DRENVO-95737 format. One record per residue (C-alpha): residue number from 1; residue in three letters; x, y, z. Coordinates in Angstrom, 3 decimals. Each point is the difference from the previous one (the first is absolute). Layout:
<nodes>
num; residuo; xx; yy; zz
NUM; ALA; X; Y; Z $
...
</nodes>
This chain:
<nodes>
num; residuo; xx; yy; zz
1; MET; 1.288; 2.510; -33.253 $
2; SER; 1.036; 3.810; -0.373 $
3; PRO; -0.097; 1.983; 3.059 $
4; GLU; -3.321; 1.517; -0.896 $
5; GLU; -1.426; -3.594; -0.706 $
6; THR; 1.295; -1.086; 3.314 $
7; THR; -1.676; 2.890; 1.818 $
8; VAL; -3.273; -0.835; -1.729 $
9; PHE; 0.408; -3.619; 0.858 $
10; TRP; 0.491; 0.564; 3.600 $
11; ALA; -2.838; 2.549; 0.132 $
12; GLU; -2.519; -2.771; -1.390 $
13; LEU; 1.562; -2.460; 2.429 $
14; TRP; -0.814; 2.429; 2.809 $
15; LYS; -3.434; 0.679; -1.472 $
16; ALA; -0.703; -3.913; 0.030 $
17; ALA; 1.315; -0.015; 3.624 $
18; PHE; -2.203; 2.683; 1.326 $
19; LEU; -3.125; -1.359; -1.847 $
20; LEU; 0.808; -3.623; 0.893 $
21; SER; 0.626; 0.949; 3.799 $
22; ALA; -3.423; 1.776; -0.033 $
23; LEU; -1.472; -3.245; -1.473 $
24; THR; 1.341; -2.161; 2.809 $
25; ILE; -2.199; 2.036; 2.221 $
26; PHE; -2.833; -1.849; -1.282 $
27; TYR; 1.872; -3.218; -1.343 $
28; ASN; 1.514; -1.450; 3.165 $
29; GLN; -1.039; -2.864; 2.398 $
30; ASN; -1.895; 2.175; 2.563 $
31; PRO; -1.169; 3.270; -1.661 $
32; GLU; -1.416; 2.431; 2.361 $
33; LYS; -3.777; 0.817; 0.237 $
34; ARG; 0.247; 3.142; -1.732 $
35; ALA; 1.717; -1.895; -2.958 $
36; ILE; -2.406; -2.635; -0.069 $
37; ARG; -2.806; 2.578; -0.353 $
38; ALA; 2.224; 1.558; -2.902 $
39; ILE; 0.137; -3.466; -1.643 $
40; ARG; -3.649; -0.561; 0.106 $
41; ALA; -0.829; 3.450; -1.282 $
42; CYS; 2.166; -0.628; -2.999 $
43; GLU; -1.752; -3.196; -1.059 $
44; GLY; -0.840; 0.400; -3.611 $
45; ASP; 2.691; 2.701; -0.690 $
46; VAL; 3.164; -1.808; 1.214 $
47; PHE; -1.075; -3.579; 0.020 $
48; HIS; -3.283; -2.041; -0.491 $
49; LYS; -1.735; -1.886; 2.651 $
50; GLU; 0.027; -3.699; -0.835 $
51; THR; -0.203; -1.695; 3.342 $
52; PRO; -1.406; 0.874; 3.493 $
53; ASP; 3.370; 1.309; 1.046 $
54; HIS; 0.851; 3.302; -1.272 $
55; ILE; 3.644; -0.018; 1.284 $
56; GLU; 0.746; -3.079; -1.750 $
57; ASP; -1.667; 1.244; -3.132 $
58; PHE; 2.088; 3.164; 0.132 $
59; ARG; 3.275; -1.958; 0.499 $
60; ALA; -0.849; -2.288; -2.888 $
61; SER; -0.449; 3.080; -1.999 $
62; VAL; 3.345; 1.644; 0.862 $
63; ARG; 1.814; -3.468; -0.784 $
64; LYS; -1.660; -0.054; -3.251 $
65; ASN; 0.423; 3.440; -1.232 $
66; TYR; 3.593; 0.481; 1.458 $
67; PRO; 1.924; -3.147; -0.437 $
68; GLN; 3.214; 1.873; 0.330 $
69; ILE; -0.713; 0.748; 3.585 $
70; SER; -1.825; -2.996; 1.438 $
71; TRP; 1.168; -0.807; 3.400 $
72; ASP; 0.148; -3.506; 1.464 $
73; PRO; -0.828; -0.139; 2.736 $
74; VAL; -2.026; 3.208; 0.242 $
75; PRO; 1.827; 2.489; 2.212 $
76; ARG; -0.854; -0.087; 3.738 $
77; ARG; -0.180; 3.898; -0.031 $
78; PRO; 0.213; 3.009; -2.301 $
79; LEU; 3.522; 0.526; -1.478 $
80; SER; 1.686; 3.244; -0.125 $
81; PRO; 1.204; 1.708; -3.323 $
82; ILE; 3.553; -1.087; 0.978 $
83; SER; -0.816; -3.528; 0.869 $
84; MET; -2.235; -0.183; -3.219 $
85; LEU; 3.137; 1.290; -1.991 $
86; SER; 1.992; -2.801; 1.551 $
87; GLU; -2.672; -2.548; -0.911 $
88; ILE; 0.152; 0.974; -3.636 $
89; THR; 4.014; 0.209; -0.297 $
90; LYS; 0.596; -3.396; 1.670 $
91; ARG; -1.964; -2.026; -2.516 $
92; TYR; 1.973; 1.041; -2.712 $
93; THR; 3.789; -0.374; -0.886 $
94; ASN; 0.601; 3.554; -1.088 $
95; LEU; -1.250; 3.352; -1.054 $
96; ASN; -0.476; -1.151; -3.554 $
97; SER; -2.211; -2.977; 0.829 $
98; ILE; -2.090; 2.402; 2.193 $
99; ASN; -0.279; 2.308; -2.973 $
100; GLU; -1.093; -2.789; -2.285 $
101; ASP; -1.890; -2.317; 2.141 $
102; PHE; -1.566; 2.253; 2.512 $
103; ARG; -0.275; 3.691; -1.075 $
104; LYS; -1.148; -0.516; -3.529 $
105; SER; -2.478; -2.704; 0.686 $
106; LEU; -1.738; 1.800; 2.965 $
107; ASN; -3.053; 1.753; -0.977 $
108; PHE; 0.553; 3.304; 2.065 $
109; ASP; -3.190; 1.665; -1.121 $
110; GLU; -2.076; -2.908; 1.105 $
111; LEU; 1.866; -0.346; 3.290 $
112; GLU; -0.253; 3.760; 0.770 $
113; TYR; -3.745; -0.109; -0.713 $
114; ASP; -0.653; -2.934; 2.341 $
115; VAL; 1.989; 1.439; 2.757 $
116; LEU; -1.588; 3.348; -0.317 $
117; GLN; -3.448; -1.611; 0.136 $
118; LEU; 0.941; -1.608; 3.071 $
119; LEU; 1.636; 3.050; 1.828 $
120; HIS; -3.094; 2.079; -1.063 $
121; GLN; -2.046; -2.304; 2.339 $
122; TYR; 2.899; -0.391; 2.615 $
123; GLY; 1.266; 3.576; 0.199 $
124; GLN; 3.510; 1.553; -0.280 $
125; VAL; 3.321; -1.847; 0.466 $
126; HIS; 3.349; 1.929; 0.856 $
127; TYR; 3.397; -1.729; -0.546 $
128; ILE; 3.374; 1.472; 1.219 $
129; ILE; 3.168; -1.122; -1.837 $
130; ASP; 3.141; 0.639; 1.792 $
131; GLY; 3.599; -1.593; 0.545 $
132; LEU; 0.517; -0.771; -3.785 $
133; ASP; 3.644; 1.260; 0.453 $
134; GLU; 0.765; -3.070; 1.788 $
135; LEU; 0.283; -1.865; -3.423 $
136; ALA; 3.138; 2.201; -0.888 $
137; TRP; 2.172; -2.581; 1.900 $
138; ALA; -1.244; -2.908; -2.153 $
139; ASP; -0.493; 1.853; -3.179 $
140; LEU; 2.479; 2.695; -0.519 $
141; THR; -1.933; 1.621; -3.152 $
142; GLY; -3.284; -1.625; -0.115 $
143; TRP; -1.508; 1.376; 3.361 $
144; LEU; -0.315; 3.499; -1.937 $
145; ASP; -1.979; -1.620; -2.830 $
146; VAL; -2.413; -1.324; 2.852 $
147; GLN; -0.454; 3.551; 1.374 $
148; ARG; -0.277; 1.481; -3.410 $
149; GLY; -2.640; -2.393; -0.934 $
150; LEU; -1.878; 0.618; 3.503 $
151; PHE; -0.201; 3.854; -0.811 $
152; LYS; -0.994; -0.688; -3.596 $
153; CYS; -2.716; -2.327; 1.332 $
154; ALA; -1.395; 2.705; 2.256 $
155; PHE; 0.221; 2.527; -2.806 $
156; LEU; -1.848; -2.228; -2.431 $
157; LEU; -2.612; -0.998; 2.713 $
158; SER; -0.706; 3.546; 0.895 $
159; ALA; -0.060; 1.417; -3.671 $
160; VAL; -1.617; -2.556; -2.168 $
161; SER; -1.973; -2.447; 2.478 $
162; LYS; -3.073; 0.186; 1.992 $
163; SER; 1.843; -2.003; 2.900 $
164; THR; 1.010; 2.931; 2.035 $
165; GLN; -3.847; 0.289; 0.952 $
166; TYR; 0.392; -2.949; 2.115 $
167; LEU; 3.741; -1.017; -0.034 $
168; LYS; 2.380; 2.525; 1.823 $
169; VAL; 3.760; -0.466; 0.107 $
170; THR; 2.676; 1.762; 1.933 $
171; ILE; 3.369; -0.751; -1.049 $
172; SER; 3.591; 0.814; 1.348 $
173; ILE; 2.610; 0.470; -2.793 $
174; ARG; 3.475; 1.331; -0.661 $
175; ASN; 0.168; 3.883; -0.860 $
176; TYR; 2.009; -1.288; -3.283 $
177; VAL; -3.144; -1.976; -0.972 $
178; PHE; -2.480; 2.869; 0.777 $
179; ASN; 2.289; 2.395; -1.948 $
180; ARG; 0.197; -2.324; -3.100 $
181; SER; -3.460; -0.976; 0.199 $
182; THR; -1.475; 3.671; 0.185 $
183; GLN; 1.698; 0.766; -3.205 $
184; ASP; -2.646; -1.713; -1.968 $
185; PRO; -1.816; 2.664; -2.280 $
186; HIS; -3.348; -1.220; 1.272 $
187; ALA; 0.827; 0.242; 3.428 $
188; ASP; -2.263; 2.859; 0.680 $
189; ARG; -3.152; -2.128; -0.563 $
190; THR; 0.692; -1.754; 3.238 $
191; ASP; 0.097; 3.176; 2.214 $
192; ALA; -3.847; -0.664; 0.913 $
193; HIS; 0.837; -3.516; 1.266 $
194; LEU; 3.628; -0.187; 1.128 $
195; LEU; 0.847; 1.735; 3.272 $
196; LYS; 3.584; 0.565; 0.539 $
197; LEU; 1.008; -0.599; 3.674 $
198; ASN; 3.322; 1.820; 0.383 $
199; TRP; 1.575; -0.618; 3.329 $
200; ASP; 1.566; 3.387; 1.031 $
201; ARG; 1.362; 1.600; 3.247 $
202; ASP; -3.677; 1.150; 1.283 $
203; ALA; -1.123; -3.674; -0.469 $
204; ALA; 2.882; -1.459; 1.600 $
205; GLU; -0.430; 2.296; 3.053 $
206; SER; -3.634; -0.646; 0.268 $
207; PHE; 0.730; -3.890; -0.163 $
208; LEU; 2.703; 0.670; 2.827 $
209; ASN; -2.655; 1.789; 2.243 $
210; GLN; -2.845; -2.592; -0.720 $
211; ARG; 2.385; -2.912; 0.651 $
212; LEU; 0.986; 1.579; 3.430 $
213; HIS; -3.447; 0.860; 1.087 $
214; SER; -1.094; -3.701; -0.808 $
215; ALA; 2.758; -1.272; 2.282 $
216; LEU; -1.205; 2.186; 2.995 $
217; GLY; 0.275; -2.140; 3.232 $
218; GLY; 2.017; -2.855; -1.873 $
219; ASN; 2.564; -2.339; 1.377 $
220; PHE; 3.050; 2.177; -0.366 $
221; ALA; 1.733; 2.914; 1.901 $
222; ARG; -1.870; 3.501; 0.213 $
223; SER; -2.883; -1.355; -1.874 $
224; GLU; -2.490; 1.766; 2.343 $
225; VAL; 1.010; 3.383; -1.357 $
226; LEU; -0.808; -0.594; -3.627 $
227; GLU; -2.755; 2.791; -0.302 $
228; GLY; -0.462; 3.434; -1.355 $
229; PRO; 1.003; 1.327; -3.595 $
230; ARG; 3.553; -0.907; 0.601 $
231; PRO; 0.149; -3.361; 1.600 $
232; PHE; 3.587; -0.574; -1.467 $
233; ALA; 1.427; 3.044; 1.934 $
234; LYS; -2.141; -1.150; 3.143 $
235; TRP; 1.531; -3.584; -0.124 $
236; LEU; 3.615; 1.462; -0.551 $
237; GLY; -0.238; 2.496; 2.759 $
238; PHE; 1.245; 2.988; -2.119 $
239; GLU; -1.396; 1.751; -3.197 $
240; THR; 3.019; 1.256; -2.114 $
241; LYS; 3.246; -1.161; -0.801 $
242; LEU; 3.187; 2.086; -1.056 $
243; PRO; 2.067; -2.258; -2.112 $
244; SER; 3.730; 0.020; 0.454 $
245; SER; 1.866; 1.943; -2.879 $
246; ARG; -3.217; 1.883; -0.859 $
247; LYS; -1.305; 3.430; 1.276 $
248; ILE; -3.907; -0.518; -0.556 $
249; GLU; -2.179; -1.830; 2.660 $
250; GLU; -2.617; -2.361; -1.353 $
251; SER; -2.879; -1.856; 1.475 $
252; VAL; 0.677; -3.465; 1.207 $
253; GLU; -2.652; -1.422; -2.523 $
254; GLN; 1.907; 1.629; -2.832 $
255; TYR; 3.383; -1.279; 1.293 $
256; LEU; -1.372; -3.460; 0.068 $
257; LEU; -1.819; 0.182; -3.202 $
258; ARG; 2.711; 1.396; -2.150 $
259; HIS; 2.145; -2.999; 0.887 $
260; THR; -2.443; -2.259; -1.576 $
261; ARG; -1.721; -0.616; -3.386 $
262; LEU; -3.340; 1.284; 1.674 $
263; SER; -1.473; -3.484; -0.635 $
264; PRO; -2.071; -1.633; 2.727 $
265; ARG; 2.280; -2.785; 0.258 $
266; ASN; 3.023; 2.203; 0.756 $
267; ILE; -1.951; 1.993; 2.488 $
268; ILE; -1.223; -3.336; 1.869 $
269; ASP; 3.612; -1.402; 0.069 $
270; ALA; 1.395; 3.221; 1.206 $
271; LEU; -2.774; 0.265; 2.961 $
272; ASN; 0.702; -3.607; 1.024 $
273; LYS; 3.799; 0.811; 0.195 $
274; LEU; -0.615; 3.159; 2.036 $
275; ALA; -2.398; -2.002; 2.359 $
276; SER; 2.695; -2.600; 0.532 $
277; VAL; 2.678; 2.882; 0.836 $
278; ILE; -2.389; 1.975; 2.193 $
279; GLY; -1.025; -3.312; 1.806 $
280; GLN; 3.512; -0.864; 0.772 $
281; ALA; 0.782; 3.520; 1.227 $
282; GLN; -2.921; -0.303; 2.353 $
283; ARG; 0.941; -3.235; 1.224 $
284; ARG; 3.543; 1.021; 0.727 $
285; GLN; -1.478; 3.369; 1.432 $
286; ASP; 2.209; 1.939; -2.513 $
287; VAL; -1.055; 3.163; -1.732 $
288; PHE; -1.333; 0.018; -3.513 $
289; GLY; 0.690; 3.478; -1.377 $
290; SER; 1.095; 1.746; -3.107 $
291; ASP; 3.240; -1.829; -0.456 $
292; GLU; -1.552; -3.600; 0.355 $
293; PHE; -2.632; 1.077; -2.375 $
294; SER; 2.682; 1.019; -2.389 $
295; GLU; 2.098; -3.251; 0.422 $
296; ALA; -3.276; -2.085; -0.506 $
297; ILE; -0.944; 1.815; -3.205 $
298; SER; 3.481; -0.294; -1.564 $
299; GLU; -0.308; -3.844; 0.524 $
300; ILE; -3.441; -0.091; -1.522 $
301; ALA; 1.229; 2.428; -2.875 $
302; ARG; 2.878; -2.398; -1.054 $
303; ASP; -2.352; -3.025; -0.176 $
304; ILE; -2.508; 2.189; -1.982 $
305; ALA; 2.791; 1.133; -2.510 $
306; LYS; 1.114; -3.565; -0.471 $
307; LYS; -3.314; -0.899; -1.090 $
308; MET; -0.624; 2.864; -2.120 $
309; LEU; 3.342; -0.689; -1.806 $
310; VAL; -1.056; -3.695; -0.501 $
311; THR; -3.318; 1.151; -1.575 $
312; THR; 2.087; 2.557; -2.289 $
313; ALA; 2.131; -2.894; -0.961 $
314; GLU; -2.943; -2.114; -0.828 $
315; GLU; -1.163; 2.562; -2.405 $
316; VAL; 3.442; 0.479; -1.625 $
317; VAL; 0.482; -3.692; -0.524 $
318; ALA; -3.414; -0.102; -1.549 $
319; THR; -0.112; 2.913; -2.398 $
320; ILE; 3.431; 0.805; -0.975 $
321; PRO; 0.560; -1.874; -3.413 $
322; GLY; 2.670; -2.737; 0.419 $
323; ALA; 0.715; 0.648; 3.622 $
324; GLU; -1.000; -3.380; 1.232 $
325; LYS; 2.355; -1.899; -2.546 $
326; VAL; 3.034; 2.337; 0.493 $
327; LEU; -0.268; -0.357; 3.927 $
328; ALA; -0.540; -3.707; -0.113 $
329; ALA; 3.257; -0.158; -2.431 $
330; ARG; 2.123; 1.126; 2.757 $
331; GLN; -1.040; -2.620; 2.383 $
332; ASP; 0.686; -3.619; 0.286 $
333; ASP; -3.190; -1.972; -1.348 $
334; TYR; -1.027; -1.598; 3.226 $
335; ARG; -0.213; 3.465; 1.738 $
336; VAL; -2.068; 1.614; -2.770 $
337; GLN; -3.348; 0.057; 2.086 $
338; GLY; -2.622; 3.088; -0.253 $
339; GLU; 0.568; 0.655; 3.588 $
340; PHE; 3.754; 0.018; -0.285 $
341; LEU; -0.054; 2.358; -3.123 $
342; ILE; -2.474; 2.347; 1.511 $
343; ASN; 2.128; 0.337; 3.374 $
344; MET; 3.068; 0.454; -2.216 $
345; VAL; -1.364; 3.117; -1.749 $
346; ALA; -1.504; 1.113; 3.335 $
347; ASP; 3.709; 0.006; 1.432 $
348; GLU; 1.304; 1.830; -2.883 $
349; LEU; -2.667; 2.579; 0.308 $
350; GLU; 0.902; 0.590; 3.747 $
351; ALA; 3.775; 0.231; -0.967 $
352; ALA; -0.587; 2.467; -2.803 $
353; ILE; -2.332; 2.296; 2.225 $
354; ALA; 2.709; -0.184; 2.722 $
355; MET; 2.511; 1.397; -2.559 $
356; MET; -2.240; 3.159; -0.356 $
357; GLU; 1.068; 0.915; 3.617 $
358; THR; -2.573; 2.825; 0.550 $
359; GLU; -3.898; -0.248; 0.238 $
360; VAL; -0.259; 2.542; -2.788 $
361; VAL; 1.938; -0.054; -3.196 $
362; SER; -0.001; 2.125; -3.294 $
363; ARG; -1.474; -1.630; -3.219 $
364; GLU; 3.416; -0.547; -1.315 $
365; LYS; 1.352; -2.080; 3.087 $
366; PHE; -3.355; -1.870; -0.164 $
367; ARG; 0.654; -0.784; -3.655 $
368; GLN; 3.263; -1.747; 1.286 $
369; LEU; -2.186; -2.234; 2.144 $
370; LEU; -2.104; -1.119; -2.889 $
371; GLU; 2.745; -0.670; -1.907 $
372; LEU; 1.525; -2.069; 2.712 $
373; ILE; -3.102; -2.023; 0.264 $
374; ALA; -0.316; -0.433; -3.855 $
375; ASP; 3.491; -1.443; -0.251 $
376; PHE; -0.663; -2.386; 2.607 $
377; SER; -3.367; -1.125; -1.353 $
378; ILE; 0.663; -0.106; -3.748 $
379; GLY; 3.744; 0.360; -0.551 $
380; SER; 1.229; 1.669; -3.232 $
381; VAL; -2.435; 1.335; -2.208 $
382; SER; 0.027; 2.765; -2.539 $
383; ASP; -0.369; 3.691; 1.175 $
384; LYS; -3.402; 0.310; -1.281 $
385; SER; -1.117; -3.197; 1.642 $
386; LYS; 1.537; 1.058; 3.357 $
387; ARG; -1.512; 3.263; 0.078 $
388; GLN; -3.480; -1.710; -0.306 $
389; ILE; 0.760; -2.518; 2.841 $
390; CYS; 1.161; 2.784; 2.151 $
391; ARG; -3.359; 1.689; -0.609 $
392; ASP; -1.933; -3.175; 0.599 $
393; ILE; 2.123; -0.547; 3.347 $
394; GLU; -0.694; 3.606; 1.064 $
395; GLY; -3.798; -0.866; -0.455 $
396; ILE; 0.260; -3.028; 2.093 $
397; LEU; 1.832; 1.640; 2.841 $
398; TRP; -2.772; 2.873; -0.193 $
399; ARG; -2.794; -2.326; -0.123 $
400; SER; 1.350; -2.047; 2.812 $
401; GLY; 0.025; 3.029; 2.408 $
402; LEU; 3.971; 0.081; 0.355 $
403; ILE; 0.290; 3.532; -1.164 $
404; ALA; -1.579; 3.361; 0.038 $
405; TYR; 0.718; 3.064; -2.438 $
406; ARG; -0.136; 3.817; 0.138 $
407; ASP; 0.194; 2.495; -2.865 $
408; GLY; 2.419; 2.320; 1.792 $
409; THR; 2.007; 0.298; 3.430 $
410; ASP; -2.947; 1.633; 1.586 $
411; GLY; -3.068; -1.571; -1.591 $
412; PRO; -2.222; -2.607; 1.730 $
413; TRP; 0.998; -3.684; -0.199 $
414; LYS; -2.329; -2.293; -2.200 $
415; TYR; -0.753; -3.559; 0.459 $
416; SER; -1.234; -2.873; -2.350 $
417; TRP; -3.124; -0.531; 2.115 $
418; ALA; -1.037; 3.925; 0.311 $
419; ASP; -2.862; 1.822; -1.598 $
420; GLY; 1.338; 1.098; -3.473 $
421; GLU; 2.830; -2.682; -0.050 $
422; PHE; -1.960; -3.313; 0.348 $
423; GLY; 0.023; -2.080; -3.163 $
424; PHE; 2.993; 1.870; -1.714 $
425; SER; 2.712; -2.392; -1.040 $
426; ARG; 2.966; 2.143; 1.336 $
427; PRO; 1.149; 3.222; 1.442 $
428; ALA; -0.651; 3.124; -2.097 $
429; VAL; 2.814; 0.995; -2.388 $
430; ALA; 0.131; 3.324; 1.778 $
431; ALA; 1.154; -1.987; 3.109 $
432; GLU; 3.413; 1.736; 1.358 $
433; GLU; 0.548; -2.050; 3.298 $
434; ILE; -0.832; -3.500; 1.055 $
435; GLY; -0.680; -0.904; 3.662 $
436; PHE; 0.052; -3.539; 1.325 $
437; HIS; -2.533; -1.364; 2.458 $
438; SER; 0.527; 0.254; 3.542 $
439; SER; 0.375; -3.674; 0.779 $
440; LEU; 2.934; -0.123; -2.389 $
441; ILE; 1.799; 2.611; 2.102 $
442; ASP; 0.216; -2.559; 2.737 $
443; LEU; 0.788; -3.019; -2.193 $
444; CYS; 2.621; 1.610; -2.499 $
445; GLY; 1.650; 2.492; 2.545 $
446; LEU; -1.103; 3.005; -2.064 $
447; LYS; 1.023; 3.425; 1.380 $
448; VAL; -2.920; 2.196; 1.115 $
449; THR; 0.225; 3.269; -1.800 $
450; GLU; -3.625; 1.523; 0.031 $
451; ASP; -1.342; 2.081; 3.212 $
452; ALA; -3.460; -1.770; -0.820 $
453; PRO; -0.392; -3.669; -0.790 $
454; ILE; -0.636; -0.682; -3.702 $
455; PHE; -2.830; -2.598; 0.390 $
</nodes>
């Protein structure tokens, strides 16, 4: 299948997974009372009553109308879309057999009609899909196809389907997938149905405060003080931080968040680490002050930077043409595993960034970094191909949050997640300077050159 056909294939597979997942709310061993009422209300529309048992008549109708999805035994409980996707794929030997024996034979229109009739009586269902990046370790390139198809499915459901009235979906996808998917010429048709949830600095700080407020009186040191508009500052015992080698003071919240990707997972991990350090200091009757805070954040930052480089490496291997084959050819066959190749690229990214030496570099020096990564990833190619690959790598570093840019030496820094930049594939052509993420300063030993932090 071509890339476009592969995306449509996964989009329809996701659509089937969502519809079938909703169907199992009713088609399981012990449907809840609300589901039973919906089944009975749909007699004559979804199925015909032939025995005194509405539930068994409904199950028999499902088995007859959709033999491709008959379950034996009937599921004990409703299945999630992820579980349903697994149920579908494990029955076939490969994607081609799924395409021929399942996708092309399933009557999507009838299935959607039946599910919507049931949901009309039952009410809305809301699915949340996250964590698809975990597939990258098992399938170096296919995991992006799965995400592209998921976004395409959400697009199609919102643009041309009545399902959105009852079927709500929240999905978490890579910035790369969002950027590529929104280039669809008909993407504006989904604006009324697709709500883009961009996780920015304000959202991250709000999450930080809410998380600490919810932990008031918890089983860890100083949890009794987690009140007020700035619980993090109250917990630490100080409100601001003057980083070493800089001249501008910043809030403790800003100091923490700029060393993360702003994600909830990063924030929770950082809070757990700080709780452990503060608890140890309290047990030893030691002081936990600004210096101890810096040491803890530095350790947190190095761990986050490692993870950021790994996610960046995943995208390099998945999207740069020929990268997987070139990288694998350099290693012994028994060592060529997805995890090994991804970590190999991540290590190279770390070494290349460390060679930049400072937290801010000119566009020209940054081009040297891109060429280093390109040479490592794809070897010798024509100048034209190398320029395109460098542009692709620049986009990956940008979307992964490793870099920011500014138009001039005095201009504001711009980030891939910020208003006006979110969804763009790479820094603007007018970018004169490139700055690296705060966590990379700790990991790669970059020299601080700015009075104020970049991120």
